[in-house]
C-alpha positions in Angstrom: -3.5 30.0 -12.0 -3.6 30.8 -8.2 -2.3 28.6 -5.7 -4.8 27.2 -2.7 -3.6 26.8 0.3 -4.6 22.9 0.2 -2.2 23.1 -2.7 0.3 24.6 -0.7 0.4 21.7 2.0 0.9 19.3 -0.8 3.7 20.8 -2.2 5.0 20.7 1.6 4.6 17.0 2.3 6.3 16.1 -0.8 9.0 17.9 0.0 9.2 16.0 3.7 8.9 12.7 1.5 11.2 14.0 -0.5 14.2 14.7 2.8 12.7 11.6 4.3 14.1 9.4 1.6 17.5 11.3 1.5 16.6 13.3 -1.5 17.1 16.3 -0.5 19.7 18.3 1.8 18.0 20.3 5.5 18.9 23.5 3.4 17.6 22.3 -0.1 14.4 21.2 2.0 14.6 24.8 3.9 14.8 26.7 1.1 12.1 25.0 -0.6 9.7 24.8 2.0 9.6 28.5 2.3 9.4 29.2 -1.4 6.5 27.0 -1.3 4.2 28.8 1.9 5.3 31.7 -0.5 4.3 30.7 -3.5 1.0 32.6 -5.2 0.7 30.2 -8.2 1.1 27.3 -9.5 4.1 28.1 -11.7 5.9 28.6 -8.5 5.1 25.5 -6.9 5.5 23.5 -10.2 9.3 24.0 -10.2 10.2 23.0 -6.5 9.2 19.0 -7.2 9.9 18.9 -10.8 13.6 16.9 -10.0 11.7 15.2 -7.1 9.5 12.0 -8.0 6.7 10.8 -5.5 7.7 7.3 -4.3 6.4 5.0 -7.3 5.3 7.0 -9.4 5.5 10.3 -11.2 4.4 13.6 -8.9 0.6 14.9 -9.2 -0.2 18.1 -11.4 -0.3 20.6 -9.0 -3.7 21.6 -9.8 -4.6 18.1 -10.0 -7.2 16.5 -7.5 -5.6 13.1 -7.2 -4.1 12.8 -3.7 -0.4 12.8 -3.1 1.2 8.7 -3.4 2.5 8.4 -0.5 6.4 7.8 1.1 8.4 7.4 4.1 10.4 4.2 4.1 8.1 2.7 1.6 9.4 5.2 -1.8 9.7 3.3 -4.6 7.5 -0.5 -3.5 7.8 -1.3 -7.4 11.8 -1.2 -7.3 11.3 -3.2 -3.8 9.3 -6.0 -5.7 11.2 -9.1 -7.4 14.7 -10.3 -7.9 16.0 -13.6 -6.9 15.8 -14.2 -2.8 18.5 -13.6 -0.6 17.4 -16.0 2.3 14.0 -18.5 2.5 14.5 -18.5 6.3 16.2 -18.4 9.4 17.1 -20.7 12.7 18.3 -21.1 16.4 18.8 -23.2 18.7 20.3 -21.5 21.8 21.3 -19.2 19.4 19.8 -16.5 17.7 19.9 -14.8 13.6 18.8 -11.9 12.4 18.0 -10.5 8.9 18.2 -6.9 8.1 19.4 -4.1 5.9 19.2 -4.5 2.3 17.9 -8.0 1.6 15.2 -9.8 -0.3 12.9 -11.8 1.3 11.8 -14.8 0.0 8.0 -15.4 -1.5 7.9 -17.9 1.7 10.3 -17.5 4.5 10.2 -19.7 7.1 11.7 -18.7 10.2 12.4 -21.0 13.9 13.6 -20.5 17.3 13.9 -22.8 20.0 15.4 -21.9 23.2 17.3 -19.3 21.3 15.7 -15.6 19.4 15.4 -14.4 15.7 15.1 -10.6 14.2 13.2 -10.2 11.0 13.4 -6.5 9.6 11.7 -5.4 6.8 12.2 -2.0 6.6 14.8 -1.5 4.1 14.1 -5.0 2.6 13.2 -6.2 -1.0 10.9 -8.8 -1.8 10.8 -11.8 -4.1 7.1 -11.7 -4.9 3.9 -9.1 -4.4 2.9 -12.0 -2.1 5.2 -12.6 0.9 4.3 -15.5 4.0 6.7 -15.5 7.1 6.0 -18.8 9.1 7.0 -18.1 12.5 7.8 -21.0 14.9 8.9 -20.7 18.2 9.6 -23.3 21.5 10.5 -21.2 24.6 12.1 -18.8 22.1 11.1 -15.3 20.4 11.0 -13.8 16.9 10.8 -10.0 16.4 9.0 -8.7 13.5 10.0 -5.1 12.4 8.0 -3.4 9.4 7.9 0.0 8.4 4.2 1.8 9.0 3.2 2.0 5.1 3.8 -1.9 4.6 0.7 -3.9 4.4 0.8 -6.8 6.9 -1.3 -9.2 7.9 -0.9 -10.9 11.3 -2.4 -14.4 12.0 -0.6 -16.5 14.2 -1.6 -18.9 17.3 -0.1 -18.3 20.8 0.2 -21.2 23.1 1.1 -20.4 26.6 2.8 -17.3 24.9 2.3 -14.7 22.7 1.8 -14.1 18.8 0.3 -10.4 18.0 1.2 -6.8 16.7 3.1 -4.3 19.6 3.5 -0.9 18.9 2.6 1.2 16.1 3.7 4.3 14.4 1.8 6.4 12.7 1.3 6.0 8.6 -0.9 4.6 6.0 -0.6 1.3 4.2 0.5 2.3 0.7 -1.1 0.2 -2.3 2.0 -0.3 -3.8 3.5 -1.8 -1.0 3.6 -6.0 -1.1 1.4 -7.9 1.3 3.3 -9.8 4.2 1.2 -12.5 5.9 2.5 -13.4 8.7 1.7 -17.0 10.6 2.9 -19.5 12.2 2.9 -20.3 16.3 4.4 -19.4 20.0 4.7 -22.6 22.3 5.9 -21.3 25.3 7.5 -18.2 23.5 6.7 -14.7 21.9 6.6 -13.4 18.1 6.1 -9.9 17.8 5.4 -7.7 15.4 6.3 -3.9 15.5 5.9 -0.9 12.8 8.3 1.7 12.8 10.7 3.5 11.0 14.4 2.9 11.0 16.4 5.7 13.5 17.5 7.3 10.4 14.3 8.2 9.2 12.9 9.6 12.5 15.5 11.7 12.5 15.1 13.4 9.0 11.4 13.5 9.5 11.9 15.3 12.6 14.4 17.7 11.6 12.1 18.3 8.2 8.9 19.0 10.8 11.3 21.4 12.4 11.9 23.2 9.6 8.6 23.6 8.4 7.8 24.8 11.4 10.3 27.8 11.1 9.3 28.4 8.0 5.9 29.0 8.7 7.4 31.5 11.8 9.1 33.3 9.3 6.1 33.7 7.0 3.2 34.6 9.4 6.4 37.3 10.6 7.0 38.6 7.0 3.1 38.9 6.3 1.6 39.0 3.2 3.2 40.6 0.4 0.1 41.5 -2.4 -3.1 40.8 0.2 -4.0 37.4 -1.7 -2.6 35.0 1.1 -1.7 34.8 5.0 -3.2 37.1 7.0 -5.2 38.8 4.0 -7.2 36.1 3.2 -8.2 35.6 6.9 -9.3 39.2 7.2 -11.9 38.2 4.3 
């Protein structure tokens, strides 16, 4: 069965997710991407993603109308939910605390900072439950929360002579498989900020993947159609 432009693009997106997650190195990504843009049939596209499970579920068949699952830093959400918490809170007084890297957020996590600061990084974290509440309280201090763009985060807090709210946001759609994180509390003469951004490593992989994709497109356009049924041949029709 002939493959459409939309199906080729969906396979390219799955390959971009795979390289961002570290499942493919750049050489493999470059080779598969070039093959995807040259593919004429479903049979040529399917082998390119057979060994690359989509985040949280199996890869949808090429001919399926079901949209591809979301990926990025939110890869495999079901595997990141459950298990005992490694931390139930953080405390800073004239100092600081941080929770980052691989750690498991408690169902109820409480953070307090007075004349100090705290950092809560959820980008590589696991979660004790699908519903998590992070309570942040600051008095003349600050707490910074960093979440991946695909994580379902709800911010509800009060700032009194201070601030409590969301800051910068990178592009990304909330994954339906992600946990739901509610961030509440108050900031008195201090601040609680929530940013959505990817890790530096992931941004680098995505940038390299994008550059490789553009190069594959350029090569494909220079080589031209090989059967009159794709590329410029379709444009002339």
